[in-house]
DRENSEGU-254395 format. One record per residue (C-alpha): residue in one letter; chain; z, y, x. Coordinates in pm, 1 decimal. Example, Ala and Ser with C-alpha at 12.3 -4.5 7.8 and 13.67 -1.06 7.14 Angstrom:
BEGIN
+---------+--------+----------+----------+----------+
| residuo | cadena |        w |        v |        u |
+---------+--------+----------+----------+----------+
|       A |      A |    780.0 |   -450.0 |   1230.0 |
|       S |      A |    714.0 |   -106.0 |   1367.0 |
+---------+--------+----------+----------+----------+
This chain:
BEGIN
+---------+--------+----------+----------+----------+
| residuo | cadena |        w |        v |        u |
+---------+--------+----------+----------+----------+
|       X |      A |  -1339.5 |   -380.7 |   1592.7 |
|       X |      A |  -1248.0 |   -166.6 |   1292.6 |
|       X |      A |   -890.4 |    -50.7 |   1263.0 |
|       X |      A |   -701.7 |    146.2 |   1001.5 |
|       X |      A |   -360.4 |    280.4 |    910.3 |
|       X |      A |   -206.0 |    245.2 |    567.5 |
|       X |      A |    113.3 |    289.5 |    372.6 |
|       X |      A |    208.3 |     60.0 |     89.1 |
|       X |      A |    470.5 |    -30.9 |   -165.9 |
|       X |      A |    526.0 |   -399.5 |   -242.9 |
|       X |      A |    696.5 |   -509.1 |   -565.4 |
|       X |      A |    734.3 |   -835.6 |   -755.8 |
|       X |      A |    565.7 |   -747.2 |  -1086.4 |
|       X |      A |    244.8 |   -580.3 |  -1193.8 |
|       X |      A |    446.4 |   -385.7 |  -1453.1 |
|       X |      A |    667.2 |   -230.4 |  -1184.8 |
|       X |      A |    365.5 |   -150.4 |   -967.3 |
|       X |      A |    200.1 |     28.7 |  -1260.8 |
|       X |      A |    517.9 |    227.4 |  -1331.7 |
|       X |      A |    537.5 |    336.6 |   -966.9 |
|       X |      A |    168.4 |    429.1 |   -966.7 |
|       X |      A |    229.9 |    657.0 |  -1265.4 |
|       X |      A |    510.6 |    828.2 |  -1072.8 |
|       X |      A |    279.4 |    873.3 |   -774.7 |
|       X |      A |      0.7 |   1009.4 |   -997.0 |
|       X |      A |    248.0 |   1269.1 |  -1124.7 |
|       X |      A |    324.6 |   1381.2 |   -769.1 |
|       X |      A |    597.8 |   1135.6 |   -672.6 |
|       X |      A |    681.9 |   1106.8 |   -302.9 |
|       X |      A |    521.4 |    789.7 |   -163.9 |
|       X |      A |    767.5 |    743.4 |    122.1 |
|       X |      A |   1067.4 |    800.9 |   -104.0 |
|       X |      A |    944.6 |    548.3 |   -361.9 |
|       X |      A |    865.0 |    297.0 |    -87.6 |
|       X |      A |   1217.1 |    329.5 |     56.1 |
|       X |      A |   1366.2 |    283.9 |   -288.9 |
|       X |      A |   1152.2 |      2.6 |   -433.7 |
|       X |      A |    938.7 |   -176.7 |   -174.5 |
|       X |      A |   1023.0 |   -536.3 |    -81.5 |
|       X |      A |    844.4 |   -507.4 |    253.6 |
|       X |      A |   1038.0 |   -434.8 |    576.2 |
|       X |      A |    800.3 |   -136.9 |    618.5 |
|       X |      A |   1004.7 |     37.9 |    349.3 |
|       X |      A |   1237.8 |    166.3 |    622.3 |
|       X |      A |    944.1 |    374.4 |    744.9 |
|       X |      A |    839.7 |    487.6 |    398.2 |
|       X |      A |    593.9 |    201.3 |    359.2 |
|       X |      A |    412.8 |    283.0 |    683.9 |
|       X |      A |    236.2 |    -21.9 |    826.4 |
|       X |      A |    102.6 |    165.8 |   1128.4 |
|       X |      A |   -239.5 |     81.6 |   1267.6 |
|       X |      A |   -388.3 |   -265.7 |   1231.8 |
|       X |      A |   -724.9 |   -432.4 |   1270.0 |
|       X |      A |   -950.9 |   -584.1 |   1007.6 |
|       X |      A |   -843.0 |   -942.9 |    944.2 |
|       X |      A |   -474.1 |   -892.5 |   1029.6 |
|       X |      A |   -376.8 |   -852.3 |    663.2 |
|       X |      A |   -452.6 |  -1084.6 |    371.6 |
|       X |      A |   -807.1 |  -1045.4 |    237.4 |
|       X |      A |   -723.7 |   -861.3 |    -87.0 |
|       X |      A |   -526.0 |   -606.1 |    116.5 |
|       X |      A |   -797.7 |   -575.0 |    382.3 |
|       X |      A |  -1064.3 |   -518.6 |    116.7 |
|       X |      A |   -879.3 |   -213.3 |    -14.7 |
|       X |      A |   -799.0 |    -68.4 |    327.1 |
|       X |      A |  -1146.5 |   -111.6 |    474.6 |
|       X |      A |  -1367.4 |    -53.1 |    169.6 |
|       X |      A |  -1197.6 |    179.2 |    -79.7 |
|       X |      A |  -1157.1 |    556.1 |    -82.8 |
|       X |      A |   -920.6 |    706.8 |    174.7 |
|       X |      A |   -600.1 |    895.5 |     86.0 |
|       X |      A |   -601.7 |    763.2 |   -269.7 |
|       X |      A |   -343.2 |    519.3 |   -407.3 |
|       X |      A |   -508.3 |    188.7 |   -503.5 |
|       X |      A |   -346.5 |    -85.1 |   -702.2 |
|       X |      A |   -175.9 |   -282.2 |   -825.4 |
|       X |      A |   -339.1 |   -526.7 |   -581.7 |
|       X |      A |   -212.7 |   -883.7 |   -615.8 |
|       X |      A |   -148.7 |  -1096.2 |   -306.6 |
|       X |      A |     72.3 |  -1397.9 |   -239.0 |
|       X |      A |    350.5 |  -1150.7 |   -154.0 |
|       X |      A |    345.6 |   -968.0 |   -487.6 |
|       X |      A |    180.7 |   -647.6 |   -608.3 |
|       X |      A |     88.2 |   -367.5 |   -370.8 |
|       X |      A |     12.4 |      0.1 |   -409.0 |
|       X |      A |   -193.1 |     88.0 |   -103.5 |
|       X |      A |   -294.2 |    421.9 |     45.1 |
|       X |      A |   -523.9 |    415.3 |    347.0 |
|       X |      A |   -454.0 |    707.7 |    580.7 |
|       X |      A |   -755.3 |    662.0 |    808.6 |
|       X |      A |   -992.1 |    401.5 |    946.6 |
|       X |      A |  -1232.0 |    391.9 |   1238.1 |
+---------+--------+----------+----------+----------+
């Protein structure tokens, strides 16, 4: 079964997600921004979710991780948890 590793930042509003994406596009440090702003417990590890299999995350999240370009920040992606900025590190 396919697996992947990703880092993400989870925030409450689309506006905040867009602001953070701009910072990232200008060379902002993903891990630093995750530690500062993310609402997910993964923020302690700079937004690192580790490795997971297809189907373990909500569909909208899975679709980005398993279908979109690697090592690029995607988002804001809306889920029931809020708005995510997602960067897939690898998948196999």
